[in-house]
C-alpha positions as CSV (number, residue, x, y, z in Angstrom):
1,M,122.5,102.5,117.8
2,N,125.4,101.2,116.3
3,L,127.3,103.1,113.7
4,K,126.5,100.3,111.1
5,T,122.7,100.7,111.5
6,Y,123.0,104.9,111.6
7,L,124.9,104.8,108.8
8,R,122.0,102.4,106.8
9,S,119.5,104.8,108.2
10,A,121.0,107.7,106.9
11,L,121.7,106.0,103.6
12,T,117.7,105.3,103.6
13,V,116.5,108.8,104.3
14,A,119.3,110.4,101.7
15,A,117.9,107.9,99.2
16,L,114.1,108.7,99.7
17,A,114.8,112.1,99.8
18,A,116.5,112.0,96.2
19,I,113.1,110.3,94.5
20,P,112.2,113.0,92.1
21,A,108.6,114.7,92.7
22,A,107.4,113.1,89.8
23,A,108.1,109.4,91.2
24,V,105.4,110.2,94.4
25,A,102.3,108.0,94.0
26,Q,100.3,110.1,91.8
27,M,96.5,110.6,92.5
28,K,95.0,108.6,89.9
29,I,91.2,110.5,88.5
30,I,89.0,108.4,86.3
31,A,86.7,111.6,86.0
32,V,86.4,115.1,85.7
33,Q,83.4,117.1,86.4
34,A,82.2,120.4,87.5
35,K,80.5,121.3,90.6
36,V,77.9,124.1,90.9
37,G,76.2,125.3,93.9
38,G,76.3,121.7,95.1
39,T,75.3,119.8,91.8
40,T,78.0,117.9,90.5
41,Y,78.0,117.9,86.4
42,G,80.0,115.2,83.9
43,V,83.0,117.0,82.0
44,A,85.1,114.5,80.8
45,P,84.9,111.8,79.9
46,N,81.1,112.5,79.7
47,Q,79.7,115.8,79.2
48,E,76.9,117.5,81.0
49,L,75.0,120.7,80.1
50,I,75.0,123.0,83.5
51,P,71.8,125.3,83.3
52,V,72.3,128.5,84.1
53,N,70.0,131.8,83.4
54,V,71.3,135.9,82.1
55,G,72.3,137.7,84.9
56,D,73.7,134.6,87.0
57,R,76.9,134.7,88.9
58,V,78.4,131.1,89.2
59,R,81.0,129.8,91.3
60,V,82.4,126.4,89.1
61,D,84.4,124.4,91.3
62,L,87.0,121.7,88.7
63,V,86.6,118.4,90.7
64,G,87.8,114.5,89.8
65,T,86.6,111.1,90.8
66,S,89.6,109.2,92.1
67,I,89.8,105.7,93.1
68,E,91.0,104.9,96.6
69,G,90.7,101.8,98.4
70,G,88.6,100.9,95.4
71,R,86.3,103.5,95.8
72,G,85.4,106.6,93.7
73,V,86.1,109.4,96.0
74,E,85.8,113.5,95.2
75,R,89.1,115.4,94.7
76,Q,89.6,118.5,93.5
77,V,92.0,119.2,90.4
78,N,94.0,122.2,90.2
79,A,93.5,124.0,86.4
80,R,93.6,127.0,84.5
81,F,90.8,128.4,82.9
82,N,89.9,130.5,79.9
83,V,86.5,131.3,77.9
84,A,86.4,129.1,75.2
85,G,83.2,129.0,73.8
86,G,80.5,132.0,73.6
87,R,82.8,135.6,74.1
88,G,80.4,138.1,75.1
89,Q,77.8,135.5,76.5
90,I,80.2,134.8,79.4
91,D,83.3,136.0,81.2
92,I,85.2,135.3,84.3
93,G,85.0,137.4,87.6
94,Q,87.4,135.6,89.9
95,A,89.6,132.3,89.9
96,G,91.8,130.4,92.0
97,N,93.7,127.0,91.7
98,N,90.8,125.1,91.3
99,W,87.8,127.3,90.8
100,V,86.3,129.9,88.7
101,V,83.6,132.8,89.2
102,V,81.2,132.9,85.8
103,N,79.2,135.9,84.8
104,I,77.0,134.9,82.6
105,R,75.9,138.1,80.1
106,S,73.5,137.0,77.1
107,A,71.9,133.9,75.8
108,G,73.4,134.3,72.4
109,D,72.8,130.5,70.6
110,G,72.0,129.3,73.7
111,T,75.2,128.0,75.0
112,A,79.1,129.1,76.0
113,Q,82.0,127.0,77.2
114,L,84.4,127.7,79.8
115,G,87.9,126.0,79.1
116,Y,90.0,124.5,81.4
117,S,93.8,122.9,81.5
118,V,95.1,120.8,84.3
119,A,98.0,122.2,86.3
120,G,98.4,119.5,88.1
121,N,100.6,115.9,89.0
122,Y,97.4,113.8,88.1
123,D,97.5,110.2,87.0
124,M,94.8,110.7,84.2
125,R,94.3,110.4,80.3
126,G,95.6,112.6,78.5
127,N,92.1,113.9,77.0
128,M,90.9,114.7,79.9
129,R,93.6,117.5,81.0
130,D,92.0,119.8,78.6
131,G,88.4,120.4,77.8
132,R,85.4,122.5,78.5
133,I,82.4,123.0,80.7
134,A,79.5,123.6,79.1
135,F,76.6,125.9,79.8
136,Q,73.2,126.0,79.0
137,I,71.8,129.6,79.1
138,T,68.4,130.6,79.0
139,D,67.1,134.1,79.4
140,N,63.7,134.2,81.7
141,R,63.5,138.2,81.2
142,R,61.6,137.4,77.8
143,G,59.4,135.1,76.3
144,G,59.8,133.9,72.3
145,D,59.2,130.6,70.7
146,R,61.2,128.0,71.6
147,G,64.3,130.4,72.0
148,H,63.4,132.2,68.6
149,G,61.3,135.1,70.2
150,D,57.4,134.8,69.0
151,Q,55.8,138.2,69.6
152,G,55.0,138.7,73.0
153,G,56.2,135.0,74.0
154,Y,55.0,132.2,76.1
155,E,55.3,133.3,79.3
156,N,53.1,137.0,78.4
157,R,50.3,135.9,76.2
158,G,47.4,133.5,76.3
159,D,44.4,133.4,78.2
160,R,44.7,134.5,81.4
161,G,40.9,134.1,82.7
162,D,43.3,132.4,85.4
163,R,44.6,135.8,86.9
164,G,42.3,137.3,89.8
165,E,40.8,135.9,92.6
166,N,40.6,132.3,94.3
167,G,44.0,131.4,93.7
168,R,43.6,131.2,90.0
169,G,47.0,132.8,89.1
170,D,48.6,130.3,91.6
171,R,47.3,127.6,89.5
172,W,48.6,129.3,86.3
173,E,51.8,130.0,87.7
174,R,52.2,126.4,89.2
175,A,50.8,124.9,85.6
176,Q,53.6,126.7,83.7
177,D,56.4,125.6,86.2
178,V,55.3,122.1,85.4
179,T,55.6,122.8,81.7
180,R,58.5,124.4,81.7
181,R,60.1,121.5,84.0
182,L,58.8,118.7,81.4
183,Y,60.1,121.2,78.2
184,R,63.5,120.9,79.9
185,G,63.6,117.9,81.2
186,I,62.5,116.2,78.3
187,L,63.4,118.0,75.3
188,G,66.2,120.1,77.1
189,A,64.2,123.4,75.9
190,D,62.6,126.2,77.0
191,P,58.8,125.8,76.1
192,R,57.9,129.0,73.9
193,G,55.0,129.6,71.3
194,D,51.5,128.6,70.1
195,E,52.0,124.8,71.7
196,A,53.7,125.4,74.7
197,R,51.0,127.7,75.3
198,N,48.4,125.0,74.8
199,D,50.1,122.7,76.6
200,T,50.1,124.8,80.0
201,Q,46.6,125.7,79.3
202,R,45.6,122.1,79.0
203,I,47.6,121.3,82.1
204,A,46.1,124.5,84.3
205,H,42.5,122.8,83.2
206,D,43.0,119.3,83.6
207,G,45.6,118.8,86.2
208,S,47.9,115.2,86.1
209,S,45.9,113.4,83.6
210,A,47.2,116.4,81.0
211,V,50.8,116.5,82.3
212,R,50.9,112.6,81.4
213,D,49.4,113.5,77.8
214,V,51.6,116.5,77.3
215,A,55.0,113.9,78.9
216,R,54.3,111.3,76.4
217,A,53.9,114.1,73.6
218,L,57.2,115.6,74.1
219,A,58.7,112.1,74.9
220,V,57.3,110.8,71.5
221,E,59.2,114.0,69.8
222,A,62.4,113.2,71.5
223,Q,62.4,109.6,70.3
224,R,62.0,110.6,67.0
225,R,65.3,113.2,67.5
226,N,67.3,110.6,69.3
227,P,65.9,106.7,67.6
228,R,68.6,105.0,68.8
229,M,71.3,105.0,72.2
230,G,74.5,103.8,72.8
231,E,74.9,103.0,76.6
232,D,76.7,106.5,77.2
233,E,73.8,108.2,75.6
234,A,71.2,106.3,77.4
235,I,73.1,107.3,81.0
236,R,73.2,111.0,79.7
237,V,69.6,111.1,78.3
238,L,68.5,109.6,82.2
239,G,70.7,111.8,83.9
240,D,69.0,114.6,82.5
241,L,65.5,112.9,82.7
242,Y,66.0,112.2,86.9
243,R,67.6,115.7,87.0
244,G,65.1,117.5,84.7
245,L,61.7,115.6,85.9
246,L,62.6,114.9,89.6
247,G,65.2,117.1,90.8
248,R,67.3,114.6,91.6
249,Q,70.4,116.6,92.4
250,M,73.2,114.1,91.3
251,S,75.8,113.4,88.4
252,N,75.6,110.8,86.4
253,R,78.5,108.7,87.7
254,D,77.0,108.8,91.4
255,L,73.4,108.0,90.0
256,W,75.0,104.9,88.0
257,D,77.0,104.0,91.0
258,R,74.5,104.4,93.8
259,D,71.3,103.6,92.1
260,R,70.5,100.3,90.9
261,G,66.8,101.2,89.7
262,F,69.1,104.2,87.4
263,R,70.8,101.3,86.2
264,D,67.9,98.9,85.3
265,S,66.4,101.9,83.8
266,V,69.2,102.5,81.3
267,H,68.7,99.4,80.2
268,T,64.9,99.7,79.8
269,L,65.7,103.1,77.8
270,R,68.0,101.0,75.3
271,R,65.6,98.4,75.0
272,D,62.3,100.1,74.7
273,G,62.6,103.8,74.6
274,I,62.0,107.1,76.0
275,V,58.4,107.4,75.7
276,R,58.2,104.0,78.3
277,I,60.6,105.9,80.8
278,V,59.0,108.8,80.6
279,D,55.4,107.5,81.3
280,G,57.0,105.6,84.3
281,I,58.2,108.8,85.8
282,V,55.7,111.1,85.5
283,S,53.1,108.5,86.5
284,S,55.5,108.1,90.2
285,E,54.7,109.2,93.2
286,E,57.6,111.0,93.6
287,F,56.9,113.3,90.5
288,R,53.8,114.3,91.7
289,S,55.1,115.1,95.3
290,V,58.1,117.4,93.5
291,N,55.6,119.3,91.2
292,K,52.9,119.4,93.6
293,L,50.2,117.9,91.1
294,N,47.8,117.3,94.1
295,E,47.8,121.4,93.9
296,L,46.5,120.8,90.1
297,D,44.3,118.5,90.6
298,R,42.5,120.2,93.9
299,G,41.5,123.5,91.7
300,D,38.8,124.3,90.3
301,R,39.1,123.5,86.4
302,H,36.4,125.2,85.5
303,D,38.3,128.5,86.0
304,H,40.2,127.8,83.2
305,D,38.2,127.4,80.6
306,R,38.2,129.9,77.3
307,H,35.7,132.2,77.0
């Protein structure tokens, strides 16, 4: 290497070293999510409620979708965390650079929020740098009328002629599980009160035919509450249905990117409404399998007649 080449190389190295860190290519983040127990929930720009129960201790990892090589890649996002809403309902047990452990103390009004402030050199929209991670809190230790208490509660009242021999207790519990999944998946609420208890009784007695009837009634109520949807709202609602009714543990973005059927169903939801979507889901073999409806249809329905 001659002197001129050496000097040129040295100058190039010096110039590169002088470039400030901010000028180095930033990681571009187009969406922020929270990962809990292997499930990813939208935070920004589309927020999803994270279902938790009183007494839970959950680790929340803040991640983002980075566009690399023309495709979305999940990357950790460094941030600082604080309790932004629902003090006394949640508190922070531990925290790291991009994760936090949250203790769920009480249900309160049913929701609580964990605040975050991004603490890294990321290329992202300003409204994503500071935000809130939302929790939907239930308290399975008690009954009540749709979260407001009904003297004895959905879980602990009703005709329990199904308790006893020949697996009748198991059948009632299966019907409760299905009722809970329908209410949470379609209405986003726990089943409470006389109406929910009657729905469970019908499902325990009539099996999958009653499941379809109950699901349709809940869908009609959901449609009444939210008659018209834009695309973002339809994606959120359909994502909740997929996770709640089918147990699909994927974020809305992952469902949109990976499942063409999901994208088609978003358009159907906007055009025809939630009743048609719910009818299709609860009539599917996937729903029957996930919710073990064959067990209900094989049982002795007369065990559940009221006496």
